[in-house]
N, C-alpha and C positions, 0 to 999 in steps of 0.2 A: 504494500500500500504506500503510494507516494504522497508526501505532504509538501505543501507550499510554504509551511511555517514550522519552524522547530518548536515553537511554543505550543502549537496545535498538536504536533506529534507527541510531545512530552505529556500533554494532558490526556490524549487518547490512550497512550501507553499506561498511565497510572489508573485510569478508569477500567481498562481492560484487565487489570489484575484482580478485579472483583470476581467472585465466583459466578459462573453462568453468563459472563459478559464477554463477548467476542469483540474483535477490533471494529467491526462494522457497527455493532450496537454502541460501542464506546464512542465512536465518531459521531453517531446520531445524537447521543446524549450531550457530548461536549458542544456540538454546534447549537443544540437547543439552549444550553446554558449561556452560550455566547450571545444569543439573541435577547436574553432576559436582561432586565435592569440590573445594574451593578449591585444594588442593595440586596437583591435576591440571592445572587451568587455569594455575596459576602456573608449573608445569614447562613447559607448552607455550609460554607467553609467554617464559619464560627461554630456552628452546631457540631460538626465533626471533630473539630479541635477540642471543644469542651467535653464531648463524649469521651475522647481518648484521655484527656487530662484529669477529668473529675469523676469518672465512673468508679464505683466501688463494687466489691463483691461481699454479699452478706456474710458476716462472721459465723453465722449459724448454719446456713444451708448452701452458701456459695452462689445464690441467685444474684443476678445483676441488680444493683440498687443505687440510689442517690445518697444513702446514709449507711452507717455501719450495720444496722439491723434492718432487713427489708420489711415492707409493710405486712407481708404475710406472717413472718415470724414474730413481728411486734403486735399482731392482732390477738388480744386475749380471748377472743371468741373461737379461735382456731384450736383444734385438738392436737397438742404437741406429742401425744402418745402414738399417733399414727403418722408415719412418714412415707411419702411416695418418692421412690428413687427414680430419677430421670437423667437423661443424657445432658440436656442443656436448656437454656432459657426458653427456647421455642416450645419445648414440651410442657414446661410450666404454664405458658400462655395458653396452649391448646387445652390442657386439663382444666385450667381456671375458667375457660369459656364454656365448659359443660355445666358449671355450677353444681356439680355432683360430689365434689371432694372438699372437705372442710378441715383437713389435717395440715401437716407441714410437708415440706419437700426437702430433698437432698439432691443437689445438682452435681453430677459426677465430673462434668466437663469433657465427656467423650465416652468411648467404649474401648475395651481391650481389643487390640488389633495387631497381632504379631507381624502381619504383612506390612503394616505401616509403622512398625516400631513403637507402638503404644502399649505399654504395660500397666499393671495396677498402680505402680508408683507414679505414673504420669497423671493419674486421676485422683479424686478426693476420697478414695476408698478408705484410707487410713482414718480420716476424721469421722467417717460414717461408723466404722467399727468402734471407735472410741466413744461416740455418742451412745451407741447401743450398750456398751459396757457400763456406762453411767447409770443405766437401769430405768430411765424414764420412758423409753420407747417400748411399746407393747406389740406393735405390728409394723413390718416393713412391706410396702407394696412395690414390687418390681414392675416398672412401667417403661422399660427400654423397648425399642423397636424389635420386632420378632425376626431378626437377622441372625446369622451365625455369630457375629461379633456381640450382638445384644445378649444372646443366649449364653455365650461364653462368659460375659461379664456378670450376668445374673448368677450363674453357677459358681463362679469364683467367690463372689460375695457370700453366697449361701454357705459355702464350705468354710469361710472365715468365721461364720457365726455359729458354727457347731459348738454346742455346750452352753450357749448363751440363752437366757430365758426370753426369747423374742419370737413372735409368730411371723412367718414369711409367706407372702402370697404374691400372685402375679395377675395382671389384668387378663380377663377372659379373652380367648382368641377370636373375638369378633373382629379384631384387627387382623387383616390378612397377613400371612407370612411374608416378611420382607418389607412391609409397609412402615413408614415413618409416622409417628404419632401426629405430627403437625399437619399431615395431609388427610387424617381421618375426620369424618364428619362428626359433629359434636354429639349427636344422638348415639352413634355407635361407640364412640370413645367413652361417653358417660355410662352407658350400659356395661361396657367392658370393665370399668372401675367398680361399679356396684356389684357386678356378678363375678368378681375376682375369685380365684380358686387358690387353695394351698399350693405353694411353689413346688413341693415335692411331687404333687400330682402331675405337674407339667412335663416331667421327664421320666416318670415311671411308666412302663408299658405293662 
């Protein structure tokens, strides 16, 4: 792709680094921004810089937050004895949209994936196990996507919990194998949470 401007080329290159954005789409977006008032582009740039500089991760569940303790963990009406284990913030948002879960979350920050060099120590598994050992959590709900990596992560955590007094369950397989939670419709996802099953039943034949 030939550019008449180095500034344009640099902008297109940076935008094309975003996931799912090819160079043609990046060019279209950059040209759109170029046509907008300078104030709008400045607000966009400022919002992104502020996001990077000021965003925090909840000290309890690792969810993205503006403050040290996210709104969900700080809400006294939420049941802190039930914790839903998810991959990332998108899954928290998807489950919250169902209005069917009133417990807390634990965001792992990914899934175990040897092919990508991601192991348990790259995730927040350790802090999850420590929270369970403190004794306040009565049930962990595994709500990772039903992929090989998701199942591997679930099983690894399950094995780490052996001997600890906590119930483990997994969302019902109303979510098709291989599906990501963020793409599931709210009704299906809500029912999957309500109809969760004991985790050991998910791998016993």
